[in-house]
C-alpha positions in Angstrom: 54.2 -71.3 22.1 56.6 -68.6 23.0 55.3 -66.6 20.0 51.8 -67.3 18.6 50.9 -66.7 15.0 48.2 -64.2 16.0 47.1 -62.6 19.3 43.8 -60.6 19.5 44.4 -57.2 21.0 42.5 -54.6 23.1 43.5 -51.2 21.7 41.5 -48.6 23.6 37.9 -48.2 24.6 36.5 -51.6 23.7 35.2 -52.5 27.2 33.9 -49.0 27.8 31.9 -49.1 24.6 30.6 -52.6 25.3 29.3 -51.5 28.7 27.7 -48.4 27.2 26.0 -50.6 24.5 24.5 -52.7 27.3 23.3 -49.6 29.2 21.7 -48.3 26.0 19.4 -51.3 26.0 19.9 -52.5 22.4 22.0 -55.5 21.8 20.6 -56.4 18.4 22.2 -54.8 15.4 21.8 -51.4 13.7 21.9 -49.4 16.8 24.2 -46.6 18.0 27.5 -48.4 17.6 26.7 -49.9 14.3 25.9 -46.5 12.9 29.1 -45.0 14.3 31.2 -47.8 12.7 29.4 -47.4 9.3 29.9 -43.6 9.2 33.5 -43.8 10.2 34.2 -46.3 7.4 32.2 -44.3 4.9 34.4 -41.2 5.6 37.7 -43.1 5.4 36.8 -45.0 2.2 34.7 -42.2 0.5 31.9 -44.8 0.1 28.2 -44.1 -0.4 27.2 -46.6 2.2 28.9 -49.1 4.5 26.8 -51.9 6.0 28.2 -54.0 8.8 27.8 -57.8 8.4 28.6 -60.8 10.6 31.6 -61.6 8.5 33.4 -60.8 5.2 31.8 -64.0 3.9 28.4 -62.6 4.5 29.4 -59.3 2.8 30.4 -61.3 -0.3 27.2 -63.3 -0.2 25.2 -60.0 0.0 27.1 -58.7 -3.0 26.4 -61.8 -5.0 22.6 -61.4 -4.2 22.8 -57.7 -5.3 24.3 -58.7 -8.6 21.4 -61.0 -9.3 23.7 -63.8 -10.4 22.0 -66.7 -12.1 22.9 -70.4 -12.7 25.8 -70.6 -15.1 27.0 -67.0 -14.8 30.7 -66.7 -14.4 32.7 -64.7 -11.8 36.5 -64.4 -12.4 38.7 -64.6 -9.3 42.1 -65.8 -8.3 42.7 -69.4 -7.4 44.9 -68.3 -4.5 42.3 -67.2 -2.0 40.1 -68.5 0.8 37.1 -70.6 -0.2 34.6 -67.9 0.9 35.6 -65.8 -2.1 34.3 -68.4 -4.4 31.5 -69.8 -2.2 29.6 -66.5 -2.1 29.0 -66.7 -5.8 28.7 -70.5 -6.1 25.8 -70.3 -3.6 23.9 -68.3 -6.3 24.6 -70.9 -8.9 27.5 -69.0 -10.5 30.6 -70.7 -11.8 34.1 -69.6 -10.5 36.4 -68.8 -13.4 39.8 -69.2 -11.7 42.9 -67.5 -12.9 46.5 -67.4 -11.8 48.4 -64.9 -9.6 51.3 -62.6 -10.1 54.7 -64.0 -8.8 55.5 -60.8 -7.0 52.4 -59.6 -5.1 50.6 -62.9 -5.2 47.5 -61.0 -6.3 45.3 -61.8 -9.3 47.4 -61.5 -12.5 45.5 -58.7 -14.2 47.2 -59.6 -17.5 45.2 -62.8 -17.6 41.8 -61.1 -17.0 40.9 -60.3 -20.6 41.4 -63.9 -21.9 39.4 -65.3 -19.0 36.3 -63.4 -20.0 33.5 -65.3 -21.8 30.0 -64.6 -22.9 28.8 -65.8 -19.5 31.1 -63.5 -17.4 29.3 -61.2 -15.1 31.8 -60.0 -12.5 35.4 -60.0 -11.4 36.5 -60.4 -7.8 40.1 -59.3 -7.1 41.5 -60.3 -3.8 44.1 -58.0 -2.1 46.5 -60.6 -0.8 48.3 -59.7 2.5 46.9 -56.1 2.3 48.7 -55.2 -0.9 46.2 -53.8 -3.5 45.7 -55.4 -6.8 46.2 -53.4 -10.0 42.7 -51.9 -9.7 43.2 -49.3 -12.5 43.9 -52.0 -15.0 41.3 -54.4 -13.7 38.7 -51.6 -13.8 39.5 -50.6 -17.3 39.0 -54.2 -18.6 35.8 -54.6 -16.5 34.3 -51.4 -17.8 35.1 -52.2 -21.4 33.6 -55.7 -21.1 30.6 -54.8 -19.0 31.6 -56.6 -15.8 30.9 -55.6 -12.2 33.8 -55.4 -9.9 33.6 -56.8 -6.3 36.7 -56.4 -4.2 37.6 -59.0 -1.6 39.4 -56.5 0.6 39.3 -58.8 3.7 43.0 -58.1 4.4 43.2 -54.6 3.0 41.6 -52.0 5.3 44.0 -49.0 5.3 45.6 -50.0 2.0 45.5 -47.9 -1.2 46.7 -47.8 -4.8 47.3 -44.5 -6.6 46.0 -42.8 -3.5 42.6 -44.4 -3.7 41.6 -46.8 -0.8 41.2 -50.5 -1.4 37.5 -51.4 -1.1 36.6 -48.2 -2.9 37.2 -49.3 -6.5 34.4 -51.8 -7.1 30.7 -51.2 -7.0 30.5 -53.6 -4.0 33.4 -54.5 -1.8 33.9 -56.6 1.3 35.9 -56.1 4.5 36.7 -58.5 7.3 37.0 -57.9 11.1 37.9 -61.5 12.0 40.2 -61.8 15.0 43.2 -62.2 12.7 42.7 -58.9 11.0 44.3 -55.5 11.8 41.0 -54.2 13.3 38.8 -57.0 14.7 35.7 -57.8 16.7 36.1 -61.6 16.8 33.9 -62.2 13.8 32.6 -59.4 11.6 32.7 -57.8 8.2 31.3 -55.0 6.1 29.8 -54.4 2.7 31.1 -51.3 1.1 28.8 -49.8 -1.5 30.0 -47.2 -4.0 27.0 -47.2 -6.3 24.0 -45.3 -4.8 21.5 -47.4 -6.8 22.5 -50.5 -4.9 22.1 -49.1 -1.4 18.4 -49.4 -0.7 18.2 -53.0 -2.0 21.3 -53.9 0.0 19.5 -52.7 3.2 16.5 -54.8 2.4 18.4 -58.0 1.6 20.5 -57.5 4.7 17.4 -57.2 6.9 15.9 -60.5 6.0 14.3 -59.2 2.8 12.2 -56.6 4.6 12.1 -52.8 4.4 12.7 -52.5 8.2 15.4 -49.9 7.7 13.0 -47.6 5.9 10.4 -48.1 8.7 12.9 -47.2 11.4 13.7 -44.0 9.5 9.9 -43.2 9.3 9.8 -43.5 5.6 7.0 -46.2 5.7 4.3 -46.8 8.3 5.0 -50.6 8.5 7.6 -53.0 7.2 7.1 -56.3 5.5 8.7 -58.9 3.2 9.6 -57.2 0.0 12.5 -59.1 -1.5 14.8 -62.1 -1.0 17.1 -61.7 2.0 18.7 -63.2 5.0 20.1 -62.1 8.4 23.3 -60.2 7.7 23.3 -57.9 10.7 25.9 -58.2 13.5 25.1 -57.4 17.2 25.7 -54.1 18.9 28.3 -55.7 21.1 30.4 -56.6 18.1 30.0 -53.1 16.7 30.9 -51.5 20.1 34.2 -53.5 20.2 34.9 -52.8 16.6 34.5 -49.0 16.9 37.2 -48.9 19.5 39.5 -50.8 17.1 38.6 -48.7 14.1 39.4 -45.5 16.0 43.0 -46.8 16.4 43.5 -47.8 12.8 46.2 -45.2 12.0 48.2 -46.3 15.0 47.7 -50.0 14.1 49.0 -49.4 10.6 52.1 -47.7 12.0 52.9 -50.5 14.3 52.4 -53.2 11.6 54.5 -51.3 9.1 57.3 -51.2 11.7 57.0 -54.9 12.3 56.9 -55.6 8.5 60.0 -53.5 7.9 61.9 -55.1 10.7 61.3 -58.5 9.1 62.2 -57.1 5.6 65.5 -55.6 6.8 66.5 -58.6 8.9 65.9 -61.1 6.1 67.1 -59.1 3.1 70.5 -60.8 3.0 68.9 -64.2 2.8 66.9 -63.0 -0.2 70.1 -61.7 -1.8 71.6 -65.2 -1.4 68.6 -66.8 -3.1 67.4 -68.6 0.0 64.0 -67.0 0.1 61.7 -64.4 -1.5 60.3 -61.5 0.5 57.0 -59.7 -0.1 56.7 -57.0 -2.8 54.8 -53.8 -2.5 54.6 -51.7 -5.7 55.8 -48.1 -5.5 52.4 -46.6 -6.1 50.7 -48.8 -3.5 50.3 -48.5 0.2 49.9 -51.8 2.1 47.8 -52.5 5.2 50.7 -54.7 6.4 48.2 -57.4 7.3 50.7 -60.2 7.2 54.3 -61.0 6.5 55.2 -64.0 4.4 58.3 -65.6 2.9 58.7 -67.9 -0.1 61.2 -70.7 0.4 62.9 -72.6 -2.4 60.6 -75.7 -2.3 58.0 -77.4 -0.3 60.4 -79.6 1.6 62.4 -76.6 2.7 59.2 -74.8 3.7 58.0 -77.7 5.8 61.4 -78.1 7.4 61.6 -74.5 8.4 58.0 -74.4 9.6 58.6 -77.5 11.8 61.8 -76.1 13.1 60.1 -72.9 14.2 57.3 -74.8 15.9 59.7 -77.0 17.8 61.3 -73.8 19.1 58.0 -72.2 20.1 57.2 -70.1 17.1 53.9 -70.7 15.3 54.3 -70.0 11.6 51.7 -71.3 9.2 51.0 -71.5 5.4 48.0 -70.9 3.1 46.3 -71.1 0.7 45.6 -74.5 -1.0 44.7 -73.2 -4.5 41.0 -73.5 -5.2 41.5 -75.2 -8.5 43.3 -78.1 -6.8 40.6 -78.6 -4.2 37.7 -81.2 -4.3 35.3 -78.4 -5.3 37.8 -77.1 -7.9 37.9 -80.5 -9.6 34.0 -80.5 -9.7 34.3 -77.4 -11.8 36.7 -79.1 -14.2 40.1 -77.8 -13.0 43.2 -80.0 -13.0 46.8 -79.7 -11.6 49.2 -77.8 -13.8 46.6 -75.3 -15.1 47.6 -72.4 -12.8 51.4 -72.9 -12.2 52.3 -69.8 -10.2 49.7 -70.4 -7.5 50.6 -74.1 -7.4 54.3 -73.2 -6.8 53.6 -70.5 -4.3 51.2 -72.6 -2.2 54.0 -75.2 -1.7 56.7 -72.6 -0.7 54.9 -69.9 1.3 55.3 -69.5 5.1 53.5 -66.7 7.1 55.4 -65.4 10.1 53.8 -64.2 13.4 52.6 -60.6 13.3 50.0 -59.0 15.5 49.3 -55.5 16.9 50.8 -56.1 20.4 53.9 -58.0 19.2 56.9 -56.9 21.3 60.4 -56.2 20.1 61.8 -59.3 22.0 59.1 -61.5 20.5 60.0 -60.4 17.0 63.7 -60.6 17.6 63.2 -64.2 18.8 61.3 -65.1 15.6 64.0 -63.6 13.4 66.9 -65.2 15.2 65.2 -68.6 15.2 64.3 -68.3 11.5 67.8 -67.2 10.5 69.3 -70.2 12.3 67.1 -72.5 10.1 67.9 -70.9 6.8 
C-alpha cells in the first residue's frame, strides 16, 4: 500500500515514559502512569472519576455492571455501531432496542428515541459516530423525563464537544477508546468516565475483580477481600505510560486531523455539488474530534467500484458498519431487513478514506487525486 488506512504514531515521550515505568518497578496497573492519565482526563472532561480499562469494550461492560441490568431490561442504541456497543449490555441479559440513524451525522436519530422507550427500558447508549457528538441535550431531556440512564459510547470522540460541553461528559457513565486506530492510542485501551460520584466507589471495586483493593492501597481499610461481583478491568502501566504521551499531544493531534479533514472536504466539495457523493456533516454548535473522514457514494455498486479502484492503486479505503439489526445476532432479537432504512442505505454506500496523525501532504494529495479520477 502506498497509503494505508491507518498508521499508529509516536507523538512525543512514549518511549521515555515506558522506560521510566519499567524503572519504577510496577508494570501491573494502577501505578504512577495510570494515575497521571486518569487525572489528565478528569481535568479535560470535568469528570468526577476516570478509570482506565483494557479497552472501550471493557469500559462499556463495566458500565453495564454498574447499572445492575437484569435479564429482559432494554437498552436503546443505534443499529449503526460496532458490536461491542450492544454486547456489553447483552452479556448482562439485556435486550438491545435498536433504532435508526440521522442521514446527516449518521448518529442516533434522537427524534426516534421517545417512541422506542418501553416499560422495560433502562438506559440509552448514544454513539458519537466519526467523532461528531450526538444531540446530547435532546437525548438527555428525554432520558431524564423517562427515568433512563445515559451511557455514551464516545470511542471516537475524545476532544469533541457539543454546546461547549465535552463528549463523554453528558452521561452518568461513558466510554472512551485508545485502540490503535483512535486519535490517541496505546494499542488497546479504554476508559470509563464517571460523572455521578455515587457510582465511583463501586466502579473501583468491580474493576478490581470485585475487591476493595483500591481502598486498601489508600489506607482506608486494613485488608482487602471479595466484596462484589467484578472482573479484571485494569490495563498495564506500560499501556498507561504510552497513552500519557499521546494524551499530552491531544490539542496538536486535533489540529492536524482537522486540517486533514478540511483538505478532504475542500477537494471533494465540487463532487458533492454534482451529486456524486455526500460529505460528512458537522452541526454548527458541535466540535468534532475529526476521528475519520467518510464519503457516501450513490449506491453499493459505485462504492465497491471506487474502493476496489483505490486499492488497486495502493490506497486502502474501507467501509463499516454492517448494521446490527441485519446481523445474525440481530435476527436472534427479532429484527428484519427494512426496519431501519437509513442505516441500511448508509452501510451500502459509505467509504472511509485514509487519515492518521502522521499523514503527509503528498500522501493525502495522492489519495485525493486517485479518488477524483474514479468519481
